[in-house]
C-alpha positions as CSV (number, residue, x, y, z in Angstrom):
1,M,6.6,-38.6,37.0
2,I,3.4,-38.6,35.8
3,Q,5.2,-37.7,31.8
4,S,8.2,-39.0,30.7
5,L,10.4,-36.5,29.4
6,K,10.5,-38.0,26.0
7,T,6.9,-37.2,26.2
8,I,6.2,-33.5,27.3
9,K,9.1,-32.7,24.6
10,N,6.7,-33.7,21.7
11,R,4.1,-31.9,23.4
12,I,6.1,-28.9,23.2
13,R,7.2,-29.1,19.8
14,S,3.2,-30.0,18.7
15,I,2.4,-26.7,20.8
16,E,5.4,-24.6,19.3
17,N,3.5,-25.9,15.4
18,T,0.3,-25.0,16.4
19,K,1.0,-21.3,17.5
20,K,3.2,-20.7,14.2
21,V,0.3,-21.6,12.1
22,T,-2.2,-19.7,14.4
23,A,0.6,-17.0,14.0
24,A,0.5,-16.7,10.2
25,M,-3.0,-17.2,10.1
26,E,-3.8,-14.1,12.0
27,L,-1.3,-11.6,10.4
28,I,-3.2,-13.5,7.0
29,S,-6.3,-12.1,8.1
30,V,-5.0,-8.9,9.2
31,A,-3.9,-7.9,5.5
32,K,-7.5,-9.4,4.2
33,L,-9.2,-7.0,7.0
34,N,-6.8,-4.0,6.1
35,R,-7.8,-4.1,2.4
36,I,-11.8,-5.2,3.1
37,E,-12.4,-2.7,5.3
38,K,-11.4,0.5,3.7
39,G,-13.6,-0.6,1.1
40,L,-16.4,-1.0,3.3
41,L,-16.4,2.2,5.2
42,S,-15.7,3.9,1.6
43,F,-18.8,2.1,0.9
44,R,-21.4,2.7,3.8
45,P,-22.0,6.5,2.9
46,Y,-22.5,5.9,-0.4
47,V,-25.1,3.2,-0.3
48,T,-26.6,5.4,2.3
49,A,-26.7,8.8,0.0
50,L,-28.4,6.5,-2.4
51,G,-31.1,5.1,-1.3
52,N,-31.6,8.8,0.9
53,I,-32.4,9.9,-2.7
54,M,-34.1,7.0,-3.6
55,H,-36.7,7.2,-1.0
56,N,-37.3,10.5,-1.6
57,L,-37.9,10.2,-4.9
58,I,-40.5,8.3,-4.3
59,S,-42.6,9.5,-1.3
60,S,-42.5,12.9,-3.8
61,S,-44.3,10.7,-6.4
62,P,-46.7,8.3,-4.6
63,Q,-48.3,7.4,-7.6
64,T,-44.8,5.8,-8.7
65,R,-45.4,2.1,-9.6
66,H,-41.9,0.0,-10.3
67,I,-41.6,-4.1,-9.7
68,F,-39.1,-3.6,-5.9
69,L,-41.7,-1.8,-4.4
70,E,-44.4,-4.5,-5.1
71,E,-45.1,-7.9,-3.6
72,R,-45.2,-9.8,-6.5
73,P,-48.4,-12.2,-6.3
74,G,-47.0,-16.0,-5.9
75,L,-47.2,-19.2,-3.6
76,D,-46.8,-18.3,0.2
77,K,-43.0,-18.3,0.6
78,I,-40.1,-17.0,1.4
79,C,-36.7,-16.5,0.2
80,L,-33.8,-16.8,2.3
81,C,-29.5,-15.7,1.2
82,V,-27.4,-16.3,4.2
83,I,-24.4,-15.7,4.5
84,T,-21.6,-17.1,6.0
85,S,-18.2,-18.2,5.6
86,D,-16.6,-21.1,3.7
87,S,-13.9,-22.1,6.3
88,G,-13.6,-22.1,10.2
89,L,-11.3,-21.1,12.9
90,C,-13.3,-18.0,13.4
91,G,-15.0,-18.1,16.7
92,V,-18.5,-17.7,17.1
93,Y,-19.0,-15.6,13.5
94,N,-20.5,-18.4,12.1
95,N,-22.6,-19.9,15.3
96,N,-24.3,-16.5,15.4
97,I,-26.3,-15.5,12.4
98,I,-26.9,-19.7,11.7
99,R,-28.7,-19.5,14.5
100,L,-30.4,-16.2,13.9
101,A,-31.3,-17.8,10.6
102,E,-32.6,-20.8,11.6
103,E,-34.8,-18.7,14.6
104,F,-35.9,-17.0,11.3
105,I,-36.3,-20.2,9.9
106,R,-38.2,-21.9,12.8
107,Q,-40.6,-19.2,13.2
108,Q,-41.7,-18.7,9.2
109,G,-41.9,-22.4,8.7
110,K,-40.0,-24.8,6.9
111,E,-42.2,-25.6,4.7
112,K,-42.5,-21.5,3.2
113,I,-38.4,-21.0,3.0
114,I,-36.2,-21.0,-0.4
115,L,-33.2,-21.3,1.2
116,V,-30.2,-19.7,-1.1
117,C,-26.9,-20.0,0.8
118,L,-23.4,-17.6,0.1
119,G,-20.6,-20.3,1.9
120,R,-20.3,-23.8,2.6
121,K,-21.0,-23.4,6.5
122,G,-24.2,-22.4,6.0
123,F,-25.2,-24.4,3.4
124,N,-23.1,-27.7,4.7
125,Y,-25.6,-27.0,8.5
126,F,-28.8,-27.0,6.5
127,R,-28.1,-29.5,4.4
128,R,-27.4,-31.9,7.4
129,Q,-31.1,-30.3,9.3
130,G,-32.7,-31.7,5.7
131,L,-33.2,-27.9,4.0
132,Q,-32.9,-28.2,0.9
133,V,-31.0,-25.9,-0.4
134,S,-31.9,-24.1,-3.9
135,N,-28.6,-22.4,-4.8
136,A,-24.9,-22.7,-2.7
137,Y,-22.1,-20.1,-4.1
138,L,-19.2,-22.1,-2.3
139,G,-16.2,-21.3,-2.4
140,V,-15.3,-17.7,-2.2
141,N,-13.0,-18.1,1.1
142,G,-14.0,-13.7,2.2
143,R,-12.6,-12.8,-0.7
144,Y,-15.8,-10.8,-2.7
145,S,-15.9,-10.0,-6.2
146,E,-18.6,-8.7,-8.7
147,K,-19.5,-11.4,-10.5
148,L,-20.4,-12.9,-7.6
149,C,-22.6,-10.6,-6.3
150,L,-24.0,-10.1,-9.5
151,E,-25.0,-14.1,-10.0
152,L,-26.3,-13.7,-6.3
153,N,-28.5,-10.2,-6.9
154,N,-29.8,-11.9,-10.5
155,R,-30.5,-15.1,-8.8
156,L,-32.3,-13.1,-5.8
157,K,-34.2,-10.7,-8.6
158,D,-35.1,-13.7,-10.4
159,I,-37.0,-15.6,-7.6
160,F,-38.4,-12.6,-6.8
161,I,-39.7,-11.5,-9.8
162,S,-41.5,-15.2,-10.8
163,G,-43.5,-14.9,-8.1
164,A,-41.3,-17.8,-7.0
165,A,-41.0,-15.9,-3.2
166,P,-42.9,-12.5,-3.1
167,K,-40.4,-11.3,0.1
168,V,-36.2,-12.4,0.0
169,Y,-34.8,-11.7,3.7
170,I,-30.4,-11.5,3.5
171,A,-28.8,-12.9,6.6
172,Y,-25.4,-11.5,6.9
173,T,-23.2,-10.3,9.7
174,H,-23.2,-6.2,10.3
175,F,-19.3,-5.3,11.1
176,K,-19.6,-2.7,13.6
177,T,-16.2,-2.2,15.2
178,A,-13.4,-4.6,14.7
179,L,-14.4,-6.1,18.5
180,V,-18.3,-6.1,17.6
181,H,-20.5,-8.0,15.3
182,K,-24.1,-7.7,14.9
183,P,-25.9,-10.4,12.4
184,S,-29.5,-9.6,11.5
185,V,-32.1,-10.8,9.4
186,E,-33.1,-7.8,6.8
187,K,-35.7,-7.6,4.7
188,F,-34.4,-7.9,0.9
189,L,-36.8,-6.9,-1.6
190,S,-39.8,-6.0,-1.7
191,L,-38.2,-2.5,-1.2
192,E,-40.5,-0.2,2.0
193,R,-41.4,3.0,1.2
194,L,-40.1,4.8,4.3
195,T,-41.6,8.4,4.7
196,Q,-38.9,10.9,4.0
197,S,-39.1,14.5,4.2
198,Q,-40.9,16.4,1.0
199,K,-38.8,18.0,-1.6
200,D,-39.2,19.5,-4.2
201,Y,-37.3,17.6,-7.6
202,I,-37.2,19.0,-10.6
203,T,-35.7,15.9,-12.8
204,E,-34.8,15.7,-16.1
205,P,-35.5,13.0,-17.3
206,G,-39.3,12.2,-15.4
207,I,-38.5,10.8,-11.9
208,D,-40.3,7.9,-12.9
209,T,-37.3,7.4,-15.4
210,I,-34.5,8.0,-12.6
211,L,-36.5,5.4,-10.2
212,N,-36.6,3.2,-14.0
213,E,-32.2,3.3,-13.3
214,L,-31.8,3.8,-9.4
215,I,-33.2,1.6,-7.9
216,P,-32.1,-1.6,-9.3
217,K,-28.6,-0.5,-8.8
218,Y,-29.2,0.4,-4.9
219,I,-30.7,-3.2,-5.0
220,Y,-27.4,-4.2,-6.3
221,M,-25.6,-1.6,-4.0
222,K,-27.4,-3.0,-1.0
223,L,-26.0,-6.7,-1.3
224,K,-22.2,-5.7,-1.8
225,L,-23.0,-3.7,1.3
226,A,-23.9,-7.1,2.5
227,I,-22.0,-9.0,1.2
228,L,-18.8,-6.9,2.1
229,E,-19.9,-6.5,5.5
230,S,-20.4,-10.0,6.6
231,F,-17.1,-11.0,4.8
232,T,-15.7,-8.2,7.4
233,A,-16.5,-9.3,10.3
234,E,-15.1,-13.3,9.5
235,H,-11.9,-11.4,9.0
236,S,-12.2,-9.5,11.9
237,A,-13.5,-12.6,14.2
238,R,-10.5,-14.5,12.4
239,I,-8.2,-12.2,14.2
240,I,-9.4,-12.8,17.8
241,A,-9.9,-16.6,17.5
242,M,-6.1,-16.8,16.0
243,K,-5.0,-13.8,18.4
244,S,-6.6,-16.2,21.4
245,A,-5.8,-19.8,20.3
246,T,-1.8,-18.1,19.9
247,D,-2.4,-16.1,23.4
248,N,-3.2,-19.6,25.3
249,A,-0.1,-21.6,23.3
250,K,1.9,-19.8,24.9
251,D,0.1,-19.8,28.8
252,L,0.4,-23.5,27.4
253,L,4.0,-24.0,27.1
254,E,5.3,-22.1,29.6
255,K,3.7,-24.3,31.7
256,L,5.1,-27.0,29.9
257,T,8.2,-25.7,29.9
258,L,8.3,-25.4,33.8
259,L,6.9,-28.9,33.9
260,R,10.2,-30.4,31.6
261,N,12.8,-28.1,33.9
262,K,11.0,-30.0,36.3
263,T,11.1,-33.6,35.2
264,R,14.6,-33.0,34.0
265,Q,16.0,-31.8,37.4
266,A,14.0,-34.3,39.2
267,N,15.5,-37.5,37.0
268,I,19.0,-36.3,37.9
269,T,18.1,-36.0,41.2
270,Q,16.9,-39.8,41.2
271,E,20.0,-40.8,38.9
272,I,22.4,-38.6,41.8
273,M,20.3,-40.7,44.4
274,E,20.8,-44.6,42.6
275,I,24.5,-43.7,42.6
276,I,25.1,-42.9,45.9
277,S,23.0,-45.6,46.7
278,S,25.6,-48.2,44.2
279,S,28.5,-46.3,46.5
280,E,27.0,-47.0,49.4
281,A,26.0,-50.1,49.0
282,L,29.6,-51.0,47.3
283,K,31.4,-49.9,50.8
284,G,29.2,-52.4,52.3
């Protein structure tokens, strides 16, 4: 036979061990997804409502001036924050967002980009491409924390306020459904002055005072939403990848089990033929 029975058994044992690992990783990702998805779905409407209120207030008071509503004077630079995972085994999740970020960098010009990375995969990739990473936040492993969000938020705002980069963008993965994830690059700072339906507000204190509190809060919530979207998409992508790997392992085990049985039967047949041949030879 092409393969010995021992070799086939070793392959079966190896694939069975791999299947156990992928199945366990799938269950872990399911638990993580269930926990973070609930937070994401309940948080989205809040950020949307907060943004609508903020833009309505800005529209009702066109003379309002705020540091985050105006592009800061400075060098012709653009800050790009790329959110990826720290580990692999999540299908094309990292490839898609890195490819989109790379296309954005190519269009703007490498020399103009100030790069900030959340996640080891993006950090390692762009460093290999020769791009200098201003700040990297590694070892998060898809676990959201307010401390992480606050540190990243402060860093991005510092880059904008200092004038190092008058524009800040975020490359992240939008979670639509468990099977659909959309990578996107969105402007983070400065905030756009959107034209909203004109509404008359009676405010106490004044609109400017309210916006001074509301705008920084909205910026923080906007970043938090992008991180939650990315982490939810990461866990979902890993579930799909691990389920596919487990299913493939099952199919391969079935084929190897069949091959093992055929090999065993062939060995038994060969032994019987040798016994019969020896018996015939003794008879003369």
